[in-house]
C-alpha positions in Angstrom: 0.0 0.0 0.1 1.3 3.6 -0.9 1.2 5.7 2.2 0.8 9.5 1.7 2.9 10.5 4.7 6.0 9.4 6.6 4.4 10.5 9.9 0.9 10.9 11.3 1.4 13.1 14.3 -1.6 12.8 16.7 -1.7 16.0 18.8 -0.8 19.5 17.5 0.5 20.5 20.9 4.3 21.3 21.7 5.7 17.9 21.3 3.8 17.2 18.0 4.6 20.5 16.5 8.4 20.4 17.4 8.4 16.8 16.1 6.6 17.7 12.8 8.8 20.7 12.2 12.1 18.8 12.6 10.9 15.8 10.7 9.8 18.2 7.7 13.2 19.7 7.9 14.7 16.6 7.2 12.6 15.8 4.2 9.8 13.9 5.6 6.2 14.3 4.9 3.9 14.9 8.1 0.3 15.1 8.7 -0.7 16.7 12.2 -4.1 16.1 13.6 -5.9 17.4 16.6 -9.3 16.6 18.1 -9.6 20.2 19.3 -10.5 23.1 17.0 -7.1 24.8 17.3 -3.6 23.9 17.3 -1.1 24.5 20.2 -2.5 22.2 22.8 -2.6 23.2 26.3 -0.3 26.3 25.5 -3.0 27.6 23.3 -3.4 31.4 23.8 -6.4 33.3 22.3 -6.5 37.1 21.8 -9.4 38.9 23.8 -9.6 42.6 23.7 -6.0 42.6 22.9 -4.9 40.4 25.7 -3.3 37.0 25.1 -5.2 34.6 27.3 -3.9 31.5 28.3 -6.8 29.2 27.7 -5.6 26.3 29.6 -3.8 27.7 32.6 -0.7 29.9 32.8 2.3 29.0 31.1 5.8 30.4 31.7 8.8 29.4 29.7 11.9 28.8 31.6 14.9 27.0 31.0 18.7 26.8 31.7 19.2 24.9 28.3 20.6 27.5 25.8 20.0 25.4 22.9 16.3 25.1 23.7 16.0 29.0 24.5 17.8 29.7 21.2 15.6 27.2 19.4 12.3 28.8 20.5 13.6 32.4 20.0 14.4 31.5 16.4 10.7 31.4 15.7 9.3 34.1 17.9 10.7 36.8 20.2 10.4 36.4 23.9 9.9 39.1 26.4 11.6 39.4 29.8 8.6 38.1 32.0 9.7 36.9 35.4 7.5 34.7 37.4 6.9 36.4 40.8 3.8 34.9 42.4 2.0 36.2 45.4 0.1 34.1 48.1 -3.0 35.3 49.6 -3.8 33.8 53.0 -6.8 35.3 54.7 -6.2 38.7 53.1 -2.5 38.8 54.0 0.0 38.8 51.2 3.2 36.8 51.1 5.8 36.7 48.3 6.8 33.3 46.7 8.9 31.5 46.4 10.0 31.2 50.3 12.5 34.1 50.6 13.6 37.0 52.8 10.4 39.0 51.8 8.3 36.0 52.8 10.0 35.7 56.0 9.8 39.4 56.9 6.2 39.2 56.0 5.7 36.1 58.4 7.8 37.1 61.3 9.2 40.5 60.8 12.6 39.2 60.5 15.2 41.3 58.6 18.5 39.4 58.2 19.2 35.8 56.9 20.4 34.9 60.3 17.1 35.9 61.9 15.1 34.1 59.3 17.2 30.8 59.7 16.9 31.0 63.6 13.0 31.3 63.1 12.8 28.4 60.7 15.1 26.2 62.9 12.9 27.2 66.1 9.7 26.2 64.1 11.2 22.8 62.8 12.5 21.7 66.1 9.0 21.3 67.4 8.6 18.5 65.0 12.3 17.0 65.5 10.7 13.8 66.8 9.3 12.9 63.4 12.2 11.0 62.0 10.3 9.4 59.3 7.3 11.6 57.9 4.4 9.3 57.0 2.6 11.8 55.0 2.7 15.3 53.3 1.7 17.2 56.6 4.4 15.6 58.6 7.0 16.1 55.8 6.0 19.8 55.3 6.2 20.4 59.0 9.6 18.6 59.4 11.0 20.9 56.6 9.5 24.2 57.3 7.6 24.4 60.4 3.9 25.3 61.4 3.6 28.8 59.9 4.8 28.3 56.4 2.9 24.9 56.4 -0.5 26.2 57.7 -0.3 29.6 55.6 1.3 28.8 52.4 1.1 25.0 51.9 -1.6 23.0 53.5 -4.8 24.7 51.9 -3.4 25.1 48.5 -1.9 21.6 48.4 -5.3 20.1 49.7 -7.3 21.9 46.9 -4.8 20.8 44.3 -5.0 17.2 45.1 -8.5 17.1 46.5 -7.7 15.4 49.8 -6.4 16.1 53.2 -2.6 16.5 53.5 -2.5 13.6 56.1 -3.6 11.4 53.3 -1.2 12.4 50.5 2.2 10.9 50.3 5.2 12.5 51.8 7.3 12.3 48.5 5.1 15.2 47.1 7.2 17.4 49.1 10.7 16.1 48.9 12.1 19.5 49.9 11.1 23.1 50.5 13.6 25.6 48.7 14.4 28.5 51.2 16.1 31.5 49.7 17.7 33.8 52.1 17.8 36.7 49.6 15.2 39.3 48.8 14.5 37.7 45.5 10.8 37.0 44.1 11.9 35.1 40.9 10.2 31.8 41.2 12.5 30.0 38.9 16.3 29.5 39.2 16.6 28.9 35.4 19.0 31.2 33.3 16.3 32.1 30.8 12.7 32.9 31.3 10.0 34.7 29.3 6.7 34.6 27.4 6.4 34.7 23.5 5.5 38.4 22.3 2.1 37.7 20.9 1.3 34.6 22.6 2.1 30.8 22.4 0.0 30.1 19.6 2.2 32.2 17.5 5.2 30.0 18.4 3.1 26.9 17.4 1.9 28.4 14.1 5.6 29.2 13.2 6.7 25.4 14.1 3.7 24.0 11.9 4.2 26.6 8.9 4.0 24.7 5.6 2.8 21.5 7.3 -0.6 20.0 6.7 -2.7 20.2 9.9 -6.2 18.9 10.5 -8.1 20.2 13.5 -11.5 19.0 14.8 -10.1 15.3 13.9 -10.6 12.6 16.5 -7.9 10.0 16.1 -9.9 7.2 17.7 -13.1 8.0 15.7 -11.1 7.6 12.4 -8.2 5.5 13.5 -8.5 2.6 11.0 -8.6 5.1 8.1 -5.8 7.4 9.7 -3.4 4.5 10.4 -3.4 3.7 6.7 -2.0 7.3 5.7 1.4 7.1 7.2 4.4 4.9 7.7 4.6 5.8 11.5 2.5 7.4 14.1 3.8 9.9 16.7 1.1 9.7 19.4 0.9 12.4 22.1 -2.3 11.6 23.7 -3.2 9.5 26.9 -1.3 6.3 26.8 -4.1 4.3 28.6 -6.6 5.6 26.1 -4.5 4.4 23.2 -4.9 0.7 24.5 -8.6 1.2 25.2 -8.0 1.3 29.0 -7.0 -2.3 29.0 -5.7 -2.4 32.3 -7.7 0.4 33.7 -7.7 4.3 33.7 -4.7 6.3 34.9 -5.7 8.9 37.3 -5.4 12.6 36.7 -6.4 15.9 38.5 -8.1 18.3 36.2 -9.0 22.0 36.2 -12.0 24.1 35.7 -11.6 27.6 34.6 -13.9 30.6 35.6 -13.1 33.6 33.3 -14.0 37.2 33.5 -13.3 40.3 31.2 -13.2 43.3 33.5 -13.8 46.8 32.7 -10.7 47.9 34.8 -7.1 48.2 33.5 -5.7 46.3 36.6 -7.4 43.9 38.9 -4.6 42.4 41.1 -1.3 43.9 40.0 0.4 40.6 39.3 0.1 37.9 36.8 -0.4 35.0 39.6 -1.9 35.3 43.0 -2.3 32.0 44.8 -5.1 31.7 47.4 -3.6 29.3 50.0 -6.6 29.0 52.5 -8.6 25.8 52.1 -11.9 27.8 52.4 -11.3 29.8 49.1 -12.3 27.2 46.5 -10.0 28.2 43.7 -6.2 27.8 43.9 -5.2 31.0 42.1 -6.2 33.9 39.9 -4.4 34.6 36.7 -4.3 38.2 35.4 -3.3 37.5 31.7 -2.4 40.9 30.6 0.6 41.1 33.1 2.4 38.2 31.2 3.1 40.8 28.4 3.2 43.9 30.4 -0.3 44.9 29.0 -1.6 48.5 28.9 -5.1 47.6 27.7 -8.0 49.5 29.4 -9.7 46.2 30.4 -8.2 43.2 32.0 -9.1 39.4 31.7 -8.9 37.1 34.8 -9.1 33.3 35.3 -9.9 31.5 38.5 -8.6 27.8 38.7 -10.6 25.2 40.3 -8.8 21.7 40.6 -10.9 18.7 40.7 -11.0 14.9 39.8 -11.0 14.1 36.1 -14.4 13.0 34.6 -15.1 11.9 31.1 -15.2 15.2 29.3 -12.5 17.0 31.2 -8.9 17.6 30.2 -6.3 15.7 32.1 -3.7 18.1 33.6 -1.8 16.5 36.6 -0.8 12.8 36.7 -1.3 11.1 40.1 2.1 9.6 40.4 1.4 7.1 43.4 2.4 3.6 43.5 -0.9 2.2 42.0 -0.8 4.6 39.0 3.0 3.7 38.6 2.3 0.1 38.5 -0.6 0.7 35.9 1.8 2.8 33.7 4.4 0.1 33.7 2.0 -2.2 32.0 1.0 0.1 29.3 4.7 1.1 28.8 5.4 -2.7 28.3 2.6 -2.6 25.6 4.0 0.5 23.9 7.4 -1.0 23.4 5.8 -3.7 21.3 4.5 -1.1 18.9 7.5 -0.6 16.4 5.7 2.0 14.3 4.4 4.2 16.9 6.3 6.8 19.0 4.8 7.7 22.2 5.9 11.3 23.4 4.8 14.1 25.7 3.2 14.4 28.9 0.0 12.3 28.1 1.8 9.7 26.4 4.3 9.4 29.1 2.0 10.0 32.0 4.4 12.6 33.4 4.3 16.4 34.1 6.8 18.1 32.0 7.7 21.7 31.7 7.6 23.2 28.1 11.5 23.3 27.8 11.4 19.4 28.8 8.9 18.6 26.1 11.0 20.3 23.5 14.2 18.6 24.5 12.5 15.2 24.4 10.9 15.9 20.9 14.2 17.1 19.4 16.0 14.2 20.8 13.2 11.7 19.5 13.1 13.0 16.0 17.0 13.1 15.7 17.1 9.4 17.0 14.6 8.0 14.4 15.2 10.1 11.5 19.0 10.0 11.2 
């Protein structure tokens, strides 16, 4: 049978777009499909009143890999946005990540020595816990009562939908403390947002490549599989195998959006709400990602919840049960010689954007050269 394409790429998100671009550069013919009515997957941005809205949650590009930074900047120009979130706990504001500004806001301490002494004092109360059995004990051992109760407990319980005492300790392996007045959330060398939004980046990657949106792979699988020699699959690995061993668990998000007739709602791109009684985890004000000066503003409240049938999967639940299930699917995937499984859903792993790009670049080099 004559096949029209070298690669059928299922998913027009970042992994699929990078793979398609690089394979096309190497003389391969690609067809990219996506079940949504747009490209760019979860990094899709939509222009509303001149504001580039992150439709599937905030995405801030950061990396220490110069090759990846130069790569994305070869398609679009990035701005100098620095992620400096603020936490709101019962009306009081605290800078994140935990740094000297945070410690001053918590305790009034002004020097690194005073801050360290206060943290040590709070941790000492839990020195008897030698092997933390859950997230709560782990957090108390690492940071003490104030940081845990004001800045970790409520947010984490909302994020995962269960009490901190029922969450595994490994979720918080460490708490990074910075004894400087630095609100930059990421330690990476490079950080920014594409000027004009992430959709522009993916459009550039897919320039000249055939793309079909509103195309559900599983609905037309038999027909689509005949079109290409190989398949690059970026969807859920358990769905590919028709949930043979059961469904992998995810946390999902619900977004509540508002266009407001004011130029500035909260003065920051990201404000986390860390008390349990506030039902959402954070409010995103999108214009601040690009230093917007529009007369209106657009905000999004994020509500985490369990994944149901029509929800988008966001965060894999990486406990022992799901890891055992994943191992079974990975064994099946290895037997599929003409199928590449790549990206956060196909690998059931939370990746930052630069990691997705790194993996796609590595994979396309590996199988086309």
